[in-house]
Backbone as ProteinMPNN parsed JSONL, in Angstrom:
{"seq_chain_A": "MNLYFYKMKNLVFATNNPNKLKEIRNAVSDFKIISLNELNINEDIPETGNTLQENALQKASYIFNKTGENCFADDTGLEIQALNNQPGVYSARYAGENCTPEDNIQKVLSKLNGIKNRNAKFKTVITLILNDKTYFFEGEVKGIILEEKTGDKGFGYDPIFRPNGFDVSFAQMSTQQKNEISHRGLAVKKLVEFLQNKQ", "coords_chain_A": {"N_chain_A": [[0.85, -1.196, 0.0], [0.663, 2.129, -0.972], [1.856, 5.378, 0.178], [0.148, 7.41, -0.533], [-2.352, 6.155, -0.802], [-2.641, 5.227, 1.773], [-3.012, 7.551, 3.289], [-5.385, 8.355, 2.18], [-7.162, 6.527, 3.134], [-8.232, 7.431, 5.448], [-11.086, 9.164, 6.041], [-13.041, 12.016, 6.453], [-16.334, 12.303, 7.488], [-18.719, 14.55, 6.749], [-20.877, 15.159, 8.779], [-23.187, 15.51, 11.506], [-24.99, 13.736, 12.195], [-25.85, 10.962, 13.928], [-27.137, 8.638, 13.074], [-26.8, 8.542, 10.289], [-24.025, 8.315, 10.29], [-23.653, 5.807, 11.469], [-24.85, 4.149, 9.525], [-23.138, 4.61, 7.316], [-20.625, 3.744, 8.282], [-21.22, 1.1, 8.653], [-21.502, 0.285, 6.073], [-19.059, 0.732, 4.899], [-16.057, -0.776, 4.98], [-13.372, -0.768, 4.36], [-12.223, 1.634, 4.865], [-11.324, 4.175, 7.218], [-13.72, 5.919, 8.8], [-14.048, 9.1, 9.874], [-15.659, 10.942, 12.316], [-17.339, 14.141, 12.691], [-17.65, 14.794, 15.327], [-15.502, 13.514, 16.505], [-13.534, 15.201, 15.729], [-14.08, 17.378, 17.139], [-15.876, 19.176, 16.035], [-18.702, 20.827, 16.152], [-20.491, 22.694, 15.309], [-23.315, 23.995, 13.431], [-23.45, 23.101, 10.068], [-23.35, 25.039, 7.129], [-26.163, 24.948, 4.931], [-27.587, 25.756, 2.44], [-28.251, 25.417, -0.194], [-30.03, 25.026, -3.357], [-30.367, 22.596, -4.455], [-29.806, 19.048, -4.007], [-27.196, 18.37, -4.677], [-25.868, 20.839, -4.522], [-26.079, 21.355, -1.766], [-24.669, 19.156, -0.664], [-22.124, 19.636, -1.69], [-21.609, 22.105, -0.525], [-21.48, 21.461, 2.21], [-19.348, 19.602, 2.285], [-17.258, 21.193, 1.313], [-17.091, 23.116, 3.293], [-16.143, 21.654, 5.515], [-13.75, 20.645, 4.463], [-12.305, 23.018, 3.982], [-12.057, 23.851, 6.573], [-10.622, 21.853, 7.898], [-8.73, 20.727, 6.161], [-8.63, 18.107, 5.53], [-9.182, 15.097, 3.605], [-12.492, 14.537, 2.653], [-16.042, 13.801, 2.818], [-19.48, 14.493, 2.046], [-23.03, 14.18, 2.369], [-26.27, 14.678, 0.886], [-29.703, 14.213, 1.193], [-32.88, 13.604, -0.276], [-36.434, 13.25, -0.151], [-38.655, 12.599, -2.635], [-41.885, 13.124, -3.56], [-44.302, 12.086, -5.725], [-47.04, 12.955, -6.019], [-46.961, 15.31, -4.648], [-45.69, 17.185, -6.148], [-42.987, 16.513, -6.212], [-42.089, 17.333, -3.745], [-40.956, 16.64, -0.344], [-38.316, 17.058, -1.175], [-35.31, 18.853, -1.496], [-35.772, 20.052, 0.886], [-36.307, 18.155, 2.769], [-35.384, 17.465, 5.398], [-36.265, 19.535, 6.949], [-38.947, 19.89, 6.52], [-41.333, 20.317, 7.922], [-40.781, 22.655, 9.186], [-38.237, 24.848, 10.611], [-37.24, 23.981, 13.156], [-38.205, 21.425, 13.4], [-39.118, 17.99, 14.175], [-38.238, 14.604, 13.13], [-40.607, 13.144, 13.348], [-42.534, 15.169, 13.128], [-42.173, 15.847, 10.438], [-42.916, 13.454, 9.164], [-45.628, 13.288, 9.88], [-46.617, 15.545, 8.57], [-46.269, 14.847, 5.887], [-47.947, 12.571, 5.731], [-50.38, 13.783, 6.286], [-50.692, 15.542, 4.097], [-50.93, 13.703, 2.062], [-53.256, 12.459, 2.607], [-56.038, 10.665, 1.608], [-55.175, 10.574, -1.0], [-54.496, 8.618, -3.798], [-52.245, 8.097, -5.382], [-49.226, 7.164, -4.374], [-46.615, 7.179, -5.052], [-43.087, 7.53, -4.771], [-39.671, 8.637, -4.339], [-36.418, 8.175, -2.989], [-33.478, 10.081, -2.957], [-29.977, 10.366, -2.98], [-27.108, 12.405, -2.874], [-23.659, 12.321, -2.902], [-20.829, 14.188, -2.109], [-17.438, 14.128, -2.669], [-14.382, 15.328, -1.564], [-11.22, 15.126, -2.504], [-7.891, 15.354, -2.172], [-7.93, 18.029, -3.13], [-9.601, 17.815, -5.32], [-12.897, 17.437, -6.663], [-15.637, 15.219, -6.481], [-18.681, 13.553, -7.488], [-21.348, 11.418, -6.429], [-24.216, 9.457, -6.961], [-27.281, 8.062, -5.705], [-30.341, 6.279, -5.957], [-33.637, 5.296, -5.037], [-36.752, 3.866, -5.716], [-40.166, 3.872, -4.567], [-43.059, 3.573, -2.432], [-45.196, 5.72, -0.466], [-46.325, 4.793, 2.622], [-49.531, 4.413, 4.312], [-49.486, 4.627, 7.0], [-47.206, 4.705, 9.799], [-44.7, 2.171, 9.896], [-42.758, -0.162, 11.498], [-39.731, 0.143, 13.5], [-37.087, 0.72, 13.155], [-34.216, 2.356, 11.623], [-34.378, 5.806, 10.462], [-35.574, 9.232, 10.136], [-37.703, 9.455, 7.366], [-38.067, 6.762, 7.127], [-40.009, 4.953, 8.372], [-42.324, 5.28, 6.837], [-41.763, 4.72, 4.232], [-41.753, 2.429, 1.656], [-39.748, 0.44, -0.245], [-39.845, -0.325, -3.761], [-40.647, -3.648, -4.767], [-40.417, -4.874, -2.357], [-41.958, -5.984, 0.71], [-41.868, -4.682, 3.062], [-41.175, -1.814, 5.118], [-38.483, 0.643, 5.082], [-37.917, 1.021, 7.739], [-38.345, -1.415, 8.837], [-36.285, -2.95, 8.158], [-32.997, -4.374, 8.665], [-29.914, -2.607, 9.319], [-27.96, -3.564, 7.563], [-29.504, -4.793, 5.548], [-30.913, -2.581, 4.555], [-28.814, -0.971, 3.62], [-28.034, -2.39, 1.383], [-29.838, -1.795, -0.626], [-30.651, 0.837, -0.464], [-30.92, 4.383, -1.235], [-28.79, 5.92, -0.143], [-27.03, 3.85, 0.41], [-26.48, 2.867, -2.187], [-25.23, 5.09, -3.348], [-22.995, 5.241, -1.691], [-21.718, 2.836, -2.327], [-20.813, 3.415, -4.908], [-19.032, 5.446, -4.275], [-17.13, 4.032, -2.706], [-16.188, 2.127, -4.574], [-14.938, 3.844, -6.363], [-12.89, 4.921, -4.73], [-11.445, 2.585, -4.163], [-10.454, 1.95, -6.639], [-8.496, 3.776, -6.827], [-6.283, 2.764, -5.671]], "CA_chain_A": [[0.0, 0.0, 0.0], [1.515, 3.309, -1.016], [1.558, 6.411, 1.16], [-1.011, 8.148, -1.043], [-3.578, 5.441, -0.471], [-2.741, 5.143, 3.234], [-3.619, 8.794, 3.764], [-6.739, 8.421, 1.666], [-8.026, 5.593, 3.854], [-8.907, 8.202, 6.482], [-12.02, 10.094, 5.417], [-13.953, 12.702, 7.362], [-17.718, 12.359, 7.026], [-19.204, 15.857, 7.19], [-22.224, 15.096, 9.351], [-23.335, 15.331, 12.952], [-26.122, 12.822, 12.345], [-25.317, 9.658, 14.345], [-27.756, 7.569, 12.294], [-26.075, 8.493, 9.013], [-22.676, 7.827, 10.573], [-23.763, 4.365, 11.69], [-25.101, 3.513, 8.234], [-21.936, 4.691, 6.477], [-19.592, 2.865, 8.835], [-21.657, -0.268, 8.426], [-21.363, -0.01, 4.648], [-17.672, 0.938, 4.463], [-15.157, -1.507, 5.869], [-11.977, -0.603, 3.95], [-11.758, 2.975, 5.169], [-11.663, 4.69, 8.537], [-14.603, 7.077, 8.691], [-13.865, 9.968, 11.042], [-16.835, 11.792, 12.513], [-17.069, 15.522, 13.095], [-17.552, 14.792, 16.781], [-14.124, 13.138, 16.846], [-12.695, 16.365, 15.426], [-14.623, 18.465, 17.972], [-16.613, 20.134, 15.198], [-20.093, 20.641, 16.558], [-21.367, 23.757, 14.824], [-24.177, 23.672, 12.296], [-22.79, 23.329, 8.792], [-24.261, 25.719, 6.193], [-26.91, 24.058, 4.036], [-28.521, 26.722, 1.865], [-28.372, 25.183, -1.625], [-31.347, 24.755, -3.922], [-30.383, 21.211, -4.917], [-29.068, 18.126, -3.144], [-25.772, 18.463, -5.017], [-25.348, 22.09, -3.963], [-25.95, 21.193, -0.31], [-23.583, 18.217, -0.372], [-20.872, 20.339, -1.986], [-21.437, 23.154, 0.482], [-21.063, 20.843, 3.477], [-18.007, 19.031, 2.125], [-16.299, 22.307, 1.168], [-16.95, 23.752, 4.608], [-15.267, 20.826, 6.354], [-12.419, 20.587, 3.844], [-11.641, 24.297, 4.231], [-11.802, 23.979, 8.013], [-9.686, 20.841, 8.403], [-7.717, 20.342, 5.183], [-8.647, 16.653, 5.398], [-10.07, 14.504, 2.617], [-13.776, 14.38, 3.321], [-17.223, 13.693, 1.971], [-20.745, 14.875, 2.66], [-24.173, 13.757, 1.568], [-27.574, 15.278, 1.141], [-30.733, 13.273, 0.763], [-34.214, 14.159, -0.381], [-37.566, 12.4, -0.468], [-39.467, 13.254, -3.653], [-43.199, 12.479, -3.624], [-44.88, 12.454, -7.019], [-48.299, 13.687, -5.882], [-46.684, 16.597, -4.007], [-44.763, 17.906, -7.034], [-41.631, 16.127, -5.797], [-41.748, 17.777, -2.389], [-40.245, 17.822, 0.16], [-37.068, 17.261, -1.906], [-34.134, 19.384, -0.802], [-36.187, 20.524, 2.218], [-36.82, 16.991, 3.489], [-35.029, 17.441, 6.819], [-36.955, 20.625, 7.661], [-40.207, 20.042, 5.795], [-42.375, 20.83, 8.818], [-40.304, 23.869, 9.856], [-36.804, 24.866, 10.923], [-36.908, 23.227, 14.37], [-39.112, 20.279, 13.445], [-38.582, 16.662, 14.438], [-38.609, 13.646, 12.079], [-42.03, 12.816, 13.511], [-43.278, 16.291, 12.546], [-42.08, 15.712, 8.98], [-43.735, 12.304, 8.768], [-47.047, 13.635, 10.021], [-46.968, 16.506, 7.523], [-46.394, 14.079, 4.644], [-49.158, 11.75, 5.807], [-51.526, 14.683, 6.221], [-50.822, 16.048, 2.726], [-51.296, 12.6, 1.184], [-54.507, 11.868, 3.076], [-57.041, 10.527, 0.557], [-54.551, 10.55, -2.327], [-54.156, 7.234, -4.167], [-50.881, 8.039, -5.916], [-48.269, 7.243, -3.26], [-45.275, 6.959, -5.608], [-42.055, 8.423, -4.248], [-38.303, 8.117, -4.444], [-35.35, 8.765, -2.195], [-32.265, 10.343, -3.736], [-28.811, 10.834, -2.22], [-25.92, 12.859, -3.592], [-22.451, 12.398, -2.075], [-19.703, 14.962, -2.637], [-16.134, 13.756, -2.123], [-13.249, 16.207, -1.866], [-10.044, 14.273, -2.344], [-6.687, 16.019, -2.689], [-8.33, 19.265, -3.822], [-10.489, 17.549, -6.45], [-14.259, 17.178, -6.219], [-16.334, 14.155, -7.209], [-20.067, 13.375, -7.061], [-21.898, 10.066, -6.566], [-25.651, 9.509, -6.697], [-28.035, 6.831, -5.513], [-31.78, 6.533, -5.977], [-34.504, 4.128, -4.872], [-38.163, 4.201, -5.865], [-41.053, 3.134, -3.676], [-44.328, 4.236, -2.136], [-45.411, 6.221, 0.892], [-47.36, 4.03, 3.308], [-50.58, 5.231, 4.913], [-49.164, 4.806, 8.414], [-45.845, 4.289, 10.155], [-44.511, 0.731, 10.06], [-41.38, -0.481, 11.867], [-39.1, 1.046, 14.47], [-35.651, 0.881, 12.882], [-33.941, 3.447, 10.7], [-34.573, 7.174, 10.927], [-36.207, 10.08, 9.134], [-38.964, 9.004, 6.775], [-38.011, 5.302, 6.936], [-41.215, 4.192, 8.741], [-43.442, 5.419, 5.894], [-41.295, 4.471, 2.86], [-41.552, 1.022, 1.302], [-39.125, 0.374, -1.565], [-40.465, -1.227, -4.726], [-40.139, -5.013, -4.761], [-40.35, -5.362, -0.977], [-43.216, -5.861, 1.434], [-41.567, -4.06, 4.354], [-40.642, -0.453, 5.034], [-37.073, 0.783, 5.469], [-37.837, 0.939, 9.2], [-38.455, -2.818, 9.238], [-35.076, -3.633, 7.679], [-31.757, -4.168, 9.406], [-29.023, -1.65, 8.654], [-27.318, -4.253, 6.45], [-30.498, -4.945, 4.475], [-31.202, -1.269, 3.984], [-27.631, -0.51, 2.878], [-27.933, -3.104, 0.113], [-30.741, -1.278, -1.661], [-31.076, 2.22, -0.236], [-30.34, 5.496, -1.969], [-27.478, 6.235, 0.419], [-26.186, 2.672, 0.23], [-26.049, 2.8, -3.581], [-24.26, 6.171, -3.554], [-21.779, 4.864, -0.97], [-21.041, 1.796, -3.118], [-20.097, 4.1, -5.986], [-17.914, 6.138, -3.629], [-16.126, 3.043, -2.309], [-15.577, 1.587, -5.796], [-14.048, 4.882, -6.87], [-11.715, 4.993, -3.867], [-10.67, 1.369, -4.316], [-9.765, 2.025, -7.935], [-7.373, 4.701, -6.662], [-5.143, 2.064, -5.061]], "C_chain_A": [[0.886, 1.247, 0.0], [1.019, 4.373, -0.041], [0.313, 7.205, 0.765], [-2.305, 7.47, -0.618], [-3.756, 5.332, 1.038], [-3.42, 6.385, 3.797], [-5.09, 8.851, 3.361], [-7.698, 7.514, 2.434], [-8.688, 6.237, 5.067], [-9.788, 9.243, 5.804], [-12.92, 10.708, 6.485], [-15.337, 12.72, 6.725], [-18.346, 13.618, 7.614], [-20.661, 15.782, 7.646], [-22.142, 15.022, 10.868], [-24.503, 14.397, 13.239], [-25.614, 11.424, 12.692], [-25.906, 8.489, 13.559], [-27.078, 7.418, 10.936], [-24.683, 7.904, 9.215], [-22.668, 6.313, 10.751], [-23.959, 3.627, 10.369], [-23.841, 3.478, 7.383], [-20.856, 3.75, 6.988], [-19.941, 1.393, 8.628], [-21.411, -0.687, 6.984], [-19.92, 0.025, 4.175], [-16.72, 0.267, 5.44], [-13.677, -1.239, 5.563], [-11.388, 0.755, 4.326], [-12.155, 3.368, 6.579], [-12.47, 5.962, 8.363], [-14.513, 7.875, 9.987], [-15.064, 10.911, 11.148], [-16.426, 13.211, 12.885], [-16.921, 15.624, 14.603], [-16.138, 14.453, 17.241], [-13.138, 14.272, 16.583], [-13.13, 17.593, 16.219], [-15.238, 19.578, 17.129], [-18.098, 19.906, 15.446], [-21.035, 21.72, 16.039], [-22.241, 23.269, 13.662], [-23.453, 24.033, 11.006], [-23.779, 24.003, 7.849], [-24.888, 24.738, 5.201], [-28.008, 24.886, 3.372], [-28.696, 26.542, 0.36], [-29.802, 24.915, -2.056], [-31.474, 23.335, -4.461], [-29.61, 20.356, -3.929], [-27.571, 18.245, -3.404], [-25.144, 19.728, -4.443], [-25.133, 21.962, -2.455], [-24.792, 20.274, 0.051], [-22.228, 18.871, -0.611], [-20.58, 21.398, -0.935], [-20.917, 22.577, 1.795], [-19.647, 20.282, 3.384], [-16.954, 20.135, 2.051], [-16.041, 22.982, 2.508], [-15.971, 22.982, 5.482], [-13.862, 20.734, 5.779], [-11.644, 21.874, 4.124], [-11.268, 24.464, 5.701], [-10.688, 23.047, 8.489], [-8.533, 20.521, 7.456], [-7.662, 18.847, 4.936], [-9.554, 16.219, 4.239], [-11.401, 14.21, 3.304], [-14.89, 14.182, 2.297], [-18.451, 14.095, 2.771], [-21.866, 14.369, 1.772], [-25.358, 14.663, 1.837], [-28.606, 14.367, 0.504], [-32.083, 13.959, 0.719], [-35.238, 13.083, -0.695], [-38.444, 13.168, -1.448], [-40.772, 12.468, -3.833], [-43.952, 13.004, -4.846], [-46.12, 13.338, -6.888], [-48.122, 15.063, -5.238], [-45.693, 17.418, -4.822], [-43.313, 17.743, -6.607], [-41.166, 16.802, -4.506], [-41.658, 16.547, -1.484], [-38.869, 18.05, -0.472], [-35.926, 17.755, -1.051], [-34.475, 19.863, 0.608], [-36.658, 19.384, 3.118], [-36.567, 17.034, 4.988], [-35.779, 18.488, 7.629], [-38.303, 20.93, 7.024], [-41.291, 20.674, 6.659], [-41.936, 22.089, 9.575], [-38.862, 23.733, 10.305], [-36.433, 23.985, 12.113], [-37.772, 21.982, 14.52], [-38.369, 18.986, 13.773], [-38.911, 15.754, 13.247], [-40.083, 13.256, 12.147], [-42.91, 13.916, 12.925], [-43.312, 16.174, 11.024], [-42.967, 14.584, 8.469], [-45.216, 12.658, 8.804], [-47.496, 14.637, 8.964], [-47.16, 15.795, 6.193], [-47.696, 13.275, 4.644], [-50.42, 12.606, 5.69], [-51.767, 15.169, 4.791], [-51.267, 14.96, 1.75], [-52.619, 11.933, 1.585], [-55.544, 11.852, 1.946], [-56.49, 10.472, -0.852], [-54.089, 9.13, -2.646], [-52.724, 7.096, -4.679], [-49.886, 8.25, -4.784], [-46.829, 7.088, -3.736], [-44.291, 8.008, -5.102], [-40.68, 7.829, -4.537], [-37.398, 8.88, -3.487], [-34.142, 8.956, -3.096], [-31.176, 10.883, -2.819], [-27.723, 11.283, -3.179], [-24.774, 12.956, -2.591], [-21.414, 13.238, -2.814], [-18.447, 14.534, -1.912], [-15.117, 14.811, -2.532], [-11.989, 15.451, -1.49], [-8.856, 14.954, -3.002], [-7.034, 17.182, -3.617], [-9.18, 19.036, -5.068], [-11.849, 17.11, -5.92], [-14.947, 16.158, -7.121], [-17.743, 14.001, -6.64], [-20.533, 11.946, -7.349], [-23.368, 10.118, -6.172], [-26.241, 8.117, -6.504], [-29.515, 7.161, -5.433], [-32.541, 5.239, -5.784], [-35.955, 4.582, -4.928], [-39.01, 3.342, -4.928], [-42.375, 3.854, -3.526], [-44.344, 4.735, -0.695], [-46.576, 5.439, 1.505], [-48.384, 4.96, 3.952], [-50.377, 5.429, 6.413], [-47.753, 4.298, 8.671], [-45.789, 2.783, 10.397], [-43.036, 0.457, 10.348], [-40.775, 0.554, 12.785], [-37.595, 1.167, 14.296], [-35.465, 2.102, 11.986], [-34.158, 4.812, 11.32], [-35.242, 7.974, 9.821], [-37.549, 9.529, 8.671], [-39.043, 7.48, 6.621], [-39.303, 4.57, 7.295], [-42.368, 4.301, 7.742], [-43.008, 5.175, 4.442], [-41.062, 2.976, 2.651], [-40.971, 0.953, -0.106], [-39.828, -0.628, -2.474], [-39.811, -2.604, -4.681], [-40.034, -5.621, -3.38], [-41.712, -5.174, -0.304], [-43.012, -5.303, 2.836], [-41.028, -2.653, 4.11], [-39.147, -0.46, 5.358], [-36.916, 0.59, 6.979], [-38.032, -0.473, 9.731], [-37.223, -3.62, 8.824], [-33.914, -3.414, 8.642], [-30.908, -3.156, 8.646], [-28.373, -2.285, 7.435], [-28.269, -4.402, 5.268], [-30.746, -3.619, 3.773], [-30.035, -0.779, 3.128], [-27.51, -1.173, 1.515], [-28.737, -2.434, -0.996], [-31.032, 0.207, -1.556], [-30.332, 3.208, -1.129], [-28.932, 5.821, -1.47], [-26.522, 5.07, 0.227], [-25.647, 2.572, -1.178], [-25.012, 3.88, -3.889], [-22.933, 5.838, -2.876], [-21.004, 3.788, -1.73], [-20.239, 2.419, -4.25], [-18.872, 4.832, -5.446], [-16.784, 5.164, -3.31], [-15.425, 2.453, -3.533], [-14.583, 2.573, -6.39], [-12.754, 4.935, -6.06], [-10.825, 3.756, -4.036], [-9.901, 1.342, -5.624], [-8.591, 2.989, -7.905], [-6.144, 4.012, -6.105], [-4.032, 1.859, -6.091]], "O_chain_A": [[1.751, 1.403, 0.862], [-0.087, 4.282, 0.492], [-0.471, 7.618, 1.62], [-3.233, 8.12, -0.137], [-4.882, 5.342, 1.535], [-4.288, 6.293, 4.666], [-5.932, 9.338, 4.115], [-8.912, 7.714, 2.388], [-9.602, 5.658, 5.654], [-9.293, 10.104, 5.077], [-13.487, 9.999, 7.316], [-15.492, 13.104, 5.566], [-18.489, 13.739, 8.831], [-21.56, 16.284, 6.971], [-21.162, 14.537, 11.433], [-24.951, 14.279, 14.379], [-25.011, 10.764, 11.846], [-25.249, 7.461, 13.393], [-26.813, 6.303, 10.487], [-24.22, 7.094, 8.412], [-21.783, 5.623, 10.243], [-23.318, 2.606, 10.12], [-23.508, 2.447, 6.798], [-20.238, 3.033, 6.202], [-19.06, 0.552, 8.449], [-21.147, -1.856, 6.7], [-19.587, -0.586, 3.159], [-16.593, 0.692, 6.588], [-12.821, -1.462, 6.419], [-10.197, 0.997, 4.129], [-13.198, 2.947, 7.078], [-11.971, 6.961, 7.843], [-14.86, 7.38, 11.06], [-15.428, 11.587, 10.186], [-15.306, 13.449, 13.336], [-16.153, 16.447, 15.101], [-15.633, 15.009, 18.216], [-12.043, 14.297, 17.146], [-12.627, 18.696, 16.009], [-15.136, 20.759, 17.459], [-18.671, 18.911, 15.001], [-22.238, 21.673, 16.295], [-21.94, 22.27, 13.009], [-22.913, 25.131, 10.869], [-24.934, 23.585, 7.773], [-24.229, 23.825, 4.703], [-29.19, 24.748, 3.687], [-29.239, 27.428, -0.301], [-30.67, 24.616, -1.237], [-32.555, 22.917, -4.874], [-28.85, 20.873, -3.111], [-26.769, 18.225, -2.47], [-24.022, 19.696, -3.937], [-24.114, 22.413, -1.932], [-24.021, 20.57, 0.964], [-21.296, 18.684, 0.17], [-19.437, 21.563, -0.508], [-20.017, 23.143, 2.415], [-18.841, 20.464, 4.296], [-15.887, 20.025, 2.654], [-14.914, 23.368, 2.816], [-15.087, 23.565, 6.11], [-12.885, 20.743, 6.528], [-10.462, 21.827, 4.465], [-10.289, 25.133, 6.032], [-9.907, 23.403, 9.371], [-7.471, 20.088, 7.901], [-6.779, 18.358, 4.232], [-10.551, 16.873, 3.931], [-11.423, 13.69, 4.419], [-14.706, 14.369, 1.094], [-18.461, 14.045, 4.001], [-21.679, 14.155, 0.574], [-25.439, 15.324, 2.872], [-28.4, 13.825, -0.582], [-32.396, 14.793, 1.569], [-34.95, 12.125, -1.413], [-38.924, 14.257, -1.136], [-40.757, 11.297, -4.211], [-44.201, 14.203, -4.977], [-46.234, 14.355, -7.572], [-49.034, 15.888, -5.278], [-44.953, 18.237, -4.279], [-42.524, 18.688, -6.632], [-39.97, 16.833, -4.218], [-42.226, 15.507, -1.816], [-38.305, 19.134, -0.32], [-35.603, 17.168, -0.018], [-33.582, 20.06, 1.432], [-37.334, 19.623, 4.119], [-37.447, 16.676, 5.772], [-35.92, 18.357, 8.845], [-38.745, 22.079, 6.992], [-42.082, 21.481, 6.171], [-42.625, 22.539, 10.49], [-38.329, 22.625, 10.372], [-35.406, 23.307, 12.076], [-38.04, 21.537, 15.636], [-37.145, 18.909, 13.659], [-39.772, 16.095, 12.436], [-40.728, 13.063, 11.116], [-43.924, 13.624, 12.291], [-44.354, 16.378, 10.401], [-43.676, 14.735, 7.474], [-45.961, 12.359, 7.87], [-48.638, 14.582, 8.508], [-48.097, 16.095, 5.453], [-48.45, 13.3, 3.672], [-51.402, 12.199, 5.07], [-52.906, 15.203, 4.326], [-51.901, 15.25, 0.735], [-53.041, 10.956, 0.965], [-55.885, 12.899, 1.395], [-57.254, 10.338, -1.807], [-53.375, 8.512, -1.856], [-52.069, 6.083, -4.431], [-49.718, 9.366, -4.292], [-45.923, 6.889, -2.927], [-44.604, 9.195, -5.013], [-40.555, 6.669, -4.929], [-37.595, 10.065, -3.22], [-33.822, 8.087, -3.906], [-31.428, 11.752, -1.984], [-27.451, 10.618, -4.178], [-24.906, 13.601, -1.551], [-21.155, 13.023, -3.998], [-18.39, 14.568, -0.683], [-15.005, 15.148, -3.711], [-11.729, 15.176, -0.318], [-8.811, 15.115, -4.222], [-6.51, 17.301, -4.724], [-9.451, 19.985, -5.803], [-11.942, 16.489, -4.862], [-14.854, 16.22, -8.347], [-17.98, 14.28, -5.464], [-20.169, 11.346, -8.36], [-23.728, 10.743, -5.174], [-25.76, 7.133, -7.066], [-29.897, 8.204, -4.902], [-32.143, 4.198, -6.306], [-36.343, 5.551, -4.276], [-38.622, 2.237, -4.549], [-42.765, 4.646, -4.383], [-43.614, 4.245, 0.166], [-47.68, 5.431, 0.961], [-48.131, 6.153, 4.117], [-51.013, 6.287, 7.025], [-47.184, 3.56, 7.867], [-46.684, 2.196, 11.007], [-42.168, 0.799, 9.545], [-41.234, 1.695, 12.849], [-36.902, 1.659, 15.187], [-36.425, 2.788, 11.637], [-34.128, 4.966, 12.541], [-35.454, 7.475, 8.716], [-38.412, 9.184, 9.478], [-40.0, 6.971, 6.038], [-39.674, 3.635, 6.584], [-43.299, 3.496, 7.792], [-43.792, 5.398, 3.52], [-40.284, 2.344, 3.366], [-41.628, 1.361, -1.064], [-40.341, -1.649, -2.014], [-38.591, -2.722, -4.573], [-39.607, -6.767, -3.239], [-42.505, -4.32, -0.698], [-43.883, -5.437, 3.696], [-40.499, -2.348, 3.041], [-38.617, -1.456, 5.85], [-35.904, 0.061, 7.441], [-37.902, -0.711, 10.931], [-37.126, -4.815, 9.102], [-33.852, -2.403, 9.341], [-31.154, -2.884, 7.471], [-28.241, -1.642, 6.393], [-27.886, -4.165, 4.122], [-30.784, -3.551, 2.544], [-30.24, -0.236, 2.042], [-26.947, -0.589, 0.59], [-28.362, -2.497, -2.167], [-31.608, 0.784, -2.478], [-29.278, 2.911, -1.689], [-28.002, 5.978, -2.262], [-25.347, 5.267, -0.082], [-24.48, 2.23, -1.366], [-24.037, 3.63, -4.598], [-21.867, 6.122, -3.423], [-19.775, 3.823, -1.773], [-19.114, 2.001, -4.521], [-17.813, 4.839, -6.073], [-15.62, 5.436, -3.607], [-14.204, 2.296, -3.531], [-13.515, 2.183, -6.862], [-11.66, 4.988, -6.623], [-9.599, 3.867, -4.049], [-8.814, 0.769, -5.699], [-7.784, 3.024, -8.834], [-5.067, 4.608, -6.067], [-2.99, 1.288, -5.769]]}, "name": "protein", "num_of_chains": 1, "seq": "MNLYFYKMKNLVFATNNPNKLKEIRNAVSDFKIISLNELNINEDIPETGNTLQENALQKASYIFNKTGENCFADDTGLEIQALNNQPGVYSARYAGENCTPEDNIQKVLSKLNGIKNRNAKFKTVITLILNDKTYFFEGEVKGIILEEKTGDKGFGYDPIFRPNGFDVSFAQMSTQQKNEISHRGLAVKKLVEFLQNKQ"}
């Protein structure tokens, strides 16, 4: 293993979300994922873009400029067909700036009340900044919005999203199962394949 790749095996994940961190670490075994908490970075990272890619780039750039370390960031959106692809880039704060995941879920269920078209998709964009170069990786999974919460695993909108081809929600899957098919899991696979090809 050359020195270049040794340094690259340490990657800072630009998030303070412990659930995302757990998912990523579960999916990535060949690299040491360093959390912001381990770097004593606890401030809110700017997230003012109009697209998932803009937000992911903004977060990764913020951490790269602050630490000088190779890093990556993600942004994820839930796009619901009957709601004109809302909440999209505003998924995390759909019910307001200081809302909880439960608030977001209830707002979605309320807006879809009585609507037959429940088609939706999750999309993740990962931005990697590696040795001053920027790369993007995307993952997407289609499914439907359930009429009520099902399952107690996962986080965010997982209890009301059932991916196509499955009879359980994301919140009924183990982390390993979810990583195999999820939007974030697919984007992470592309990220890992890219990094491994750098060896």
